[in-house]
C-alpha positions in Angstrom: -8.6 -4.0 10.4 -8.2 -0.4 8.5 -5.5 1.0 11.1 -3.3 -2.7 11.4 -1.0 -4.6 9.3 -2.7 -7.9 7.5 -2.3 -10.1 10.8 -1.1 -13.1 8.8 2.3 -10.6 9.0 2.2 -10.1 12.5 5.8 -10.4 14.0 7.2 -13.5 15.8 9.6 -13.3 18.8 12.9 -13.5 17.1 16.4 -15.1 18.6 19.4 -14.9 17.4 20.0 -17.7 14.8 20.9 -21.2 16.4 22.8 -22.5 13.4 24.3 -21.5 10.2 21.1 -19.9 8.7 22.7 -18.1 5.8 22.5 -21.1 3.4 18.6 -20.6 3.9 16.9 -18.9 0.8 13.6 -17.4 0.3 10.7 -19.3 -1.2 9.3 -22.8 -0.6 10.6 -26.0 0.2 8.4 -29.3 -0.7 8.2 -32.8 0.6 7.8 -35.9 -1.6 4.3 -36.3 -0.6 3.4 -32.5 -1.6 3.5 -30.4 2.0 5.8 -27.6 1.8 7.0 -24.7 4.0 7.1 -21.1 2.6 10.5 -18.9 4.0 10.5 -15.0 3.9 12.7 -12.2 5.1 11.7 -10.7 8.3 10.7 -7.0 8.2 10.5 -6.7 11.9 14.4 -8.4 12.5 16.5 -9.3 9.7 19.6 -10.5 11.8 16.8 -13.2 13.6 16.8 -15.6 10.7 13.9 -15.8 8.0 10.2 -16.4 8.7 8.8 -19.7 8.1 5.2 -20.7 7.4 4.2 -24.5 7.2 1.3 -25.6 4.8 -0.7 -26.5 8.6 -0.3 -23.1 9.3 2.8 -23.7 11.9 5.1 -20.5 11.8 7.9 -18.6 13.2 11.7 -18.1 12.5 14.5 -20.1 11.3 16.4 -18.2 14.2 14.3 -19.9 17.0 16.2 -22.3 19.3 13.0 -24.6 18.8 12.4 -24.3 15.3 11.1 -27.4 13.6 13.5 -27.0 10.7 17.4 -26.2 9.6 18.8 -25.0 6.7 20.8 -26.9 4.6 22.9 -26.7 1.3 20.3 -28.8 -0.6 17.4 -27.7 0.8 15.9 -27.4 4.6 15.8 -30.5 7.0 12.5 -31.1 8.8 12.9 -32.4 12.0 15.8 -33.2 14.7 16.1 -36.7 15.2 17.2 -39.7 12.7 13.8 -39.6 11.0 14.5 -35.6 9.9 13.8 -35.6 5.9 15.3 -32.8 3.5 12.7 -31.1 1.7 14.1 -29.6 -1.7 13.8 -26.1 -2.9 10.9 -25.6 -5.1 12.2 -23.7 -8.7 9.4 -21.0 -9.3 10.5 -18.7 -12.2 10.1 -15.2 -10.6 9.5 -12.2 -13.0 9.3 -8.7 -12.3 7.1 -6.3 -14.0 6.0 -2.9 -13.6 2.4 -1.7 -15.1 0.5 1.2 -15.2 -2.8 2.1 -13.2 -4.5 5.5 -12.5 -1.6 7.4 -13.7 1.1 5.7 -11.6 3.3 2.9 -12.4 3.3 0.0 -9.9 5.8 -2.6 -9.3 5.1 -6.6 -9.2 6.5 -9.9 -9.5 4.8 -13.1 -11.4 5.6 -16.4 -9.5 5.2 -19.4 -11.5 5.9 -23.1 -10.4 8.0 -25.1 -12.2 6.8 -26.9 -15.5 4.6 -26.3 -18.3 0.8 -26.4 -17.5 -1.6 -24.2 -20.0 -4.7 -24.7 -17.3 -2.6 -23.9 -14.4 -4.6 -21.0 -12.3 -3.6 -17.6 -11.8 -4.3 -15.4 -8.8 -3.6 -11.7 -8.1 -3.0 -11.1 -4.3 -5.1 -8.3 -3.1 -3.4 -6.3 0.0 -4.9 -5.5 3.2 -4.0 -2.1 4.9 -0.3 -3.1 5.3 2.2 -0.7 3.6 4.9 -3.8 3.5 5.6 -5.3 0.5 4.2 -8.5 -0.4 7.1 -9.4 -2.9 9.0 -12.4 -1.5 6.3 -12.6 1.3 5.2 -16.0 3.0 1.5 -15.8 1.3 2.6 -15.5 -2.5 5.1 -18.2 -1.8 2.3 -20.4 -0.3 -0.2 -20.4 -2.9 2.6 -20.7 -5.7 3.6 -24.2 -3.7 0.3 -25.2 -4.3 0.6 -25.3 -8.1 -0.8 -21.8 -8.5 0.6 -19.0 -10.6 0.6 -15.9 -8.7 0.9 -12.0 -9.4 2.2 -10.0 -6.0 2.3 -6.2 -6.5 3.7 -3.6 -4.2 0.3 -1.2 -3.1 0.8 2.1 -4.7 2.4 4.6 -2.5 4.7 1.7 -1.1 7.8 -0.8 -2.1 8.8 0.2 -5.5 5.2 1.5 -6.5 4.9 5.2 -7.6 1.3 7.0 -6.1 0.4 8.2 -3.0 -0.7 5.3 -0.1 -4.4 5.3 -0.2 -7.2 3.4 1.3 -9.6 4.5 -0.9 -11.2 1.0 -2.0 -12.2 2.2 -5.8 -8.9 3.0 -6.7 -7.4 0.1 -5.2 -9.7 -2.2 -7.1 -8.9 -0.4 -10.4 -4.9 -1.3 -9.2 -6.2 -4.8 -8.7 -7.7 -4.9 -12.0 -4.6 -3.7 -13.9 -2.2 -6.3 -11.8 -4.6 -9.2 -13.3 -4.3 -7.7 -16.9 -0.4 -7.4 -16.7 -0.3 -11.0 -14.9 -2.3 -12.7 -18.0 -0.5 -10.6 -20.6 2.7 -12.4 -18.9 1.5 -15.8 -19.4 -0.1 -16.3 -22.8 -1.6 -19.7 -23.5 -0.5 -20.5 -20.3 -3.4 -19.8 -18.1 -6.5 -21.8 -16.7 -8.9 -20.0 -14.2 -8.1 -16.5 -13.3 -8.8 -14.2 -10.2 -8.2 -12.3 -7.1 -7.4 -13.2 -3.5 -7.9 -10.5 -0.8 -7.4 -10.6 3.0 -8.7 -8.8 5.4 -9.2 -4.9 3.9 -8.5 -6.7 0.4 -12.3 -8.6 1.4 -13.3 -4.8 0.1 -11.1 -4.4 -2.8 -10.9 -7.9 -4.6 -14.8 -8.3 -5.4 -15.1 -5.1 -6.3 -11.7 -5.7 -8.7 -13.7 -8.6 -10.4 -16.6 -6.2 -11.4 -13.8 -4.1 -13.5 -12.5 -6.9 -15.3 -13.2 -10.5 -16.4 -12.3 -13.1 -13.5 -13.3 -16.7 -12.5 -12.7 -16.2 -9.0 -12.5 -14.3 -6.0 -11.5 -15.7 -2.5 -11.5 -13.8 0.4 -10.1 -14.5 4.0 -11.3 -12.6 7.3 -12.9 -9.7 5.3 -16.1 -7.5 6.1 -19.2 -7.4 4.2 -20.0 -4.4 6.0 -18.7 -0.6 5.9 -15.6 1.0 7.7 -18.3 2.7 10.0 -20.1 -0.5 10.5 -16.9 -2.2 11.3 -16.0 0.3 14.0 -19.4 -0.1 15.2 -19.3 -4.0 15.8 -15.8 -3.7 17.0 -17.1 -1.6 20.1 -20.0 -4.2 20.4 -17.6 -7.1 20.4 -15.7 -5.2 23.3 -18.4 -4.4 25.8 -19.6 -8.1 25.2 -16.4 -9.4 25.8 -16.7 -7.9 29.2 -19.8 -9.2 30.2 -21.8 -6.1 29.4 -25.5 -6.3 28.2 -27.6 -4.2 25.8 -27.5 -1.0 27.8 -23.7 -0.8 27.2 -24.4 -1.9 23.4 -26.9 1.0 23.0 -24.8 3.4 24.2 -21.8 2.7 22.0 -23.9 2.6 18.9 -25.0 6.2 20.2 -21.3 6.9 20.0 -20.7 5.2 16.6 -23.7 7.4 14.8 -22.0 10.4 16.6 -18.6 9.6 15.0 -20.0 8.7 11.8 -21.6 12.0 11.2 -18.6 13.5 11.9 -16.3 11.5 9.7 -19.0 11.7 6.7 -19.2 15.6 7.2 -15.3 16.0 6.9 -15.7 17.2 10.9 -17.8 19.8 10.3 -21.2 18.5 12.0 -21.6 15.7 14.9 -20.2 17.6 17.8 -23.8 17.9 19.4 -24.5 14.2 19.2 -20.7 13.3 20.4 -20.9 15.3 23.2 -24.4 13.8 24.0 -22.5 10.5 24.0 -19.7 11.8 26.0 -22.3 12.8 28.6 -24.2 9.5 28.6 -20.9 7.6 29.1 -19.2 9.9 31.8 -20.1 7.2 34.7 -19.5 4.4 32.8 -16.1 2.9 34.0 -15.7 0.8 31.3 -16.0 3.6 28.6 -12.5 4.2 29.0 -11.4 0.9 27.7 -13.6 1.4 24.1 -11.4 1.5 21.2 -13.0 0.5 18.1 -11.3 1.1 14.8 -11.6 5.1 15.5 -14.5 6.1 17.7 -12.6 5.6 21.2 -10.0 7.7 20.3 -12.6 10.6 18.8 -14.3 10.1 22.0 -11.4 11.0 24.3 -10.3 14.1 21.8 -11.5 17.4 22.7 -13.8 19.3 20.0 -11.3 22.0 19.7 -8.5 19.5 18.5 -11.0 17.5 16.3 -12.4 20.7 14.6 -8.5 21.6 14.0 -6.9 18.2 12.9 -9.8 15.5 12.9 -9.8 15.4 9.2 -5.9 14.5 8.8 -5.6 12.9 11.6 -8.5 10.5 11.1 -9.6 10.9 7.2 -6.3 11.2 5.2 -6.2 8.0 3.8 -9.8 8.9 1.2 -11.4 5.8 2.9 -15.1 5.4 1.6 -16.5 5.3 5.0 -20.2 4.4 4.0 -19.1 1.9 1.4 -21.6 -0.4 0.5 -20.2 -3.6 0.3 -23.3 -5.4 0.1 -24.0 -3.6 -3.4 -20.7 -4.5 -4.6 -21.5 -8.1 -4.0 -24.7 -8.1 -5.8 -23.4 -7.0 -8.9 -20.5 -9.6 -8.7 -21.3 -12.7 -11.0 -17.9 -14.5 -10.3 -17.9 -17.5 -7.9 -16.7 -16.2 -4.4 -15.0 -17.9 -1.5 -15.4 -16.4 1.7 -13.7 -17.6 5.1 -14.5 -16.3 8.2 -12.9 -16.3 11.4 -14.9 -17.4 14.0 -13.9 -15.3 17.3 -12.7 -12.4 14.7 -12.1 -9.1 17.3 -10.6 -6.8 14.5 -13.6 -7.7 12.1 -16.7 -9.0 14.0 -18.6 -11.5 11.7 -22.1 -11.0 12.5 -23.2 -8.7 10.2 -20.8 -10.3 7.6 -21.9 -14.1 8.2 -25.7 -12.8 8.1 -25.1 -10.5 4.1 -23.5 -13.6 3.0 -26.7 -15.7 4.0 -28.9 -13.5 2.3 -26.8 -13.3 -0.9 -26.7 -17.0 -1.0 -30.1 -17.3 -0.8 -30.9 -14.8 -3.7 -28.7 -17.3 -5.7 -25.4 -15.6 -5.9 -22.3 -18.1 -6.0 -20.8 -18.1 -3.0 -19.3 -20.6 -0.7 -18.7 -19.6 2.8 -16.1 -21.4 5.3 -16.1 -20.7 9.2 -12.9 -21.7 11.1 -14.1 -21.9 15.1 -11.5 -20.3 17.4 -9.8 -18.2 15.3 -9.1 -14.4 15.3 -8.0 -12.2 12.8 -5.8 -13.8 10.2 -7.1 -17.1 11.0 -5.0 -17.4 13.8 -5.5 -19.6 16.9 -5.2 -18.1 20.2 -5.2 -19.4 23.9 -6.9 -16.8 26.5 -5.5 -15.8 29.8 -7.4 -15.4 33.1 -7.5 -11.7 32.1 -9.1 -12.1 29.0 -5.8 -11.3 26.7 -5.1 -13.5 23.9 -1.9 -15.2 23.0 -1.7 -15.9 19.1 -0.1 -19.2 18.2 -0.5 -20.3 14.5 -2.5 -20.0 11.3 -5.2 -22.7 11.9 -4.6 -26.0 9.9 -6.7 -26.2 7.0 -7.0 -22.5 5.9 -4.1 -22.5 3.4 -5.1 -25.8 1.8 -8.5 -24.6 1.4 -7.7 -21.1 -0.2 -5.4 -23.2 -2.5 -7.7 -26.2 -3.6 -11.0 -23.5 -3.9 -8.9 -21.5 -6.6 -7.7 -24.5 -8.2 -11.4 -25.9 -8.7 -10.4 -28.9 -6.7 -12.2 -28.7 -3.2 -12.1 -32.2 -1.4 -12.0 -31.3 2.6 -12.4 -31.9 5.1 -10.1 -28.5 6.0 -8.9 -29.1 9.6 -11.8 -27.6 11.7 -13.5 -25.5 9.1 -17.3 -25.4 9.0 -19.0 -25.2 5.4 -22.0 -22.8 6.1 -24.9 -23.5 4.2 -27.6 -21.4 3.0 -29.5 -20.2 6.1 -30.9 -16.4 5.4 -32.1 -14.6 8.6 
């Protein structure tokens, strides 16, 4: 999760535009019954059309030959036969803004749905680990299409924002809190509930931001209640389990994790004795060559001399808080929290997170937990080949609607295949 883009923004296969796609505009298009599709520019292949995302999670490019929509001068045309219908473009008001945080000027945009509603909720979109700009992106338009005011901003050191790119959760939380303050100032007397949404790495940042400024809600998708070191270990455990290995293999990767954690926590000064011992224990294990984790697999296969020389700039250059106390941050949070889990998340395995959330629920924390089975990081559905590799298809149905309804305080359900998890402490 640390090293990858937010899974939601994964590139789709792009083909040359089939029709006159230049009539499309970014934004959202809505049907008479409230269904919608969001369109955004592709950061991978701008010539291949716009990316689309339907409310039910279908996604792709308008340039795909089998795209279920065509661009039209008066909106988008959904369907290909005589029953096709035109959905009108939502007339959002988009207001650019800049704001200061920790000595840097950051750039953002406020997206307001049409009409005047003094009780309309406001959400600040908190980043994952990606370096791409969320301004003009699918998620912001998908939330605004559900009746939320949305503030999106470029993470420091990315897009139009000043500063150095970082993964320091405390600094990023200060930026998010400043973003909410800015968005509120742009909507005097025109907001109801206000809060944060964070996906992936944003699950570490958004709750922390809500301890720095008043907020009415925090929503998290496919995040972790664990430290980055624990994330790395859980990924390796997930890897050995995926190939049918048992407790002996788990013991060995736990040993490797402890060694690499010592290196990281001492700025690559100590831990080499433990790392060499882990290497020796893994030397006759053919499967060890396939171990990745977030960082331990690479460290395992990097010579000590190189680790001493460039270990810190290679693995620890982004001010990451390796032993971050995610549980402690949530204990300080008094704001209602939604946490949505991807049931088969390989990037952010859920076992520790699910147990921690259950314990916090049992202790009286106001937390709603939902799990979407059969989904990977980003709430992406997939098929699995004979070789165990996953082919990713769509955002699971119900996820976007759950986020929108919960942030508006209007949860109705059901939401696709989502399972609401009750208080089940370990």
